[in-house]
N, C-alpha and C positions, 0 to 999 in steps of 0.2 A: 504494500500500500504506500502511496506517495504521501509526503508531508505537505499539506496545503499551505501551512505557514511559510515554509521555505520557498514554495513556488510563488507566493504572493510578493515576495521581495523583488523578484525579477520579472514580474508580470507586465505585459504590455496592455495598457488599458485603452479602451475606445468608448466613444459615445455615439449615439445616433446622429445622423446628418440632420435630422429634424430638430435637434436641440438648439440650434442657433449658436450665438456667441456667448450666451450667459453661462453662469456656473451653477445653475440649478438643474443638474442632470444626474442621471444614474449612469455610471460607467460599468462596463463589463470587460472581463478578461478571460481568455481560455487558459486554463492551467494545464493539467494533464489531459490525456485523451478522453477522460470521462468527467472532468470537473470544470465548472464555470464559477466565476466570482463576480459579485456585484458590490459596488460601493457608491457613496455619495460624493459627487465631484467637488462639493464645497469642503469636504473633510477627507482628503486623500490619505491622510495618516490614520484615520479612524478605522473602525471595524469594517470587515468585508464579510458578506454572506457568501458562503461556498456551497454550491449545489452540484448534484450529479447532472450529467447531460440530460438524463430522462426527466428529472424534476425541472430543469431549465426549459426544456421543450414544452412541458405542461404549463409552466408559468407563462411563457410567451403566448401559447395558444389561448389561455384564459384571458390574458390582457387584451388580445385581439378581439375577443368576443364582447368586451365592455363597450 
């Protein structure tokens, strides 16, 4: 099993192109082949939510339905 905390240190974060130039965004990073991380762009040193790819896909699907 990978160590998500170690992977977060070197993660490449991105945000949606729909976010505009503001800092009120959610950023996402792909960690290992099966993990994704989410964080608040206003607090990049703050906590990150780490999800499996399966849970990530379910979250994105649910958000699209709103």
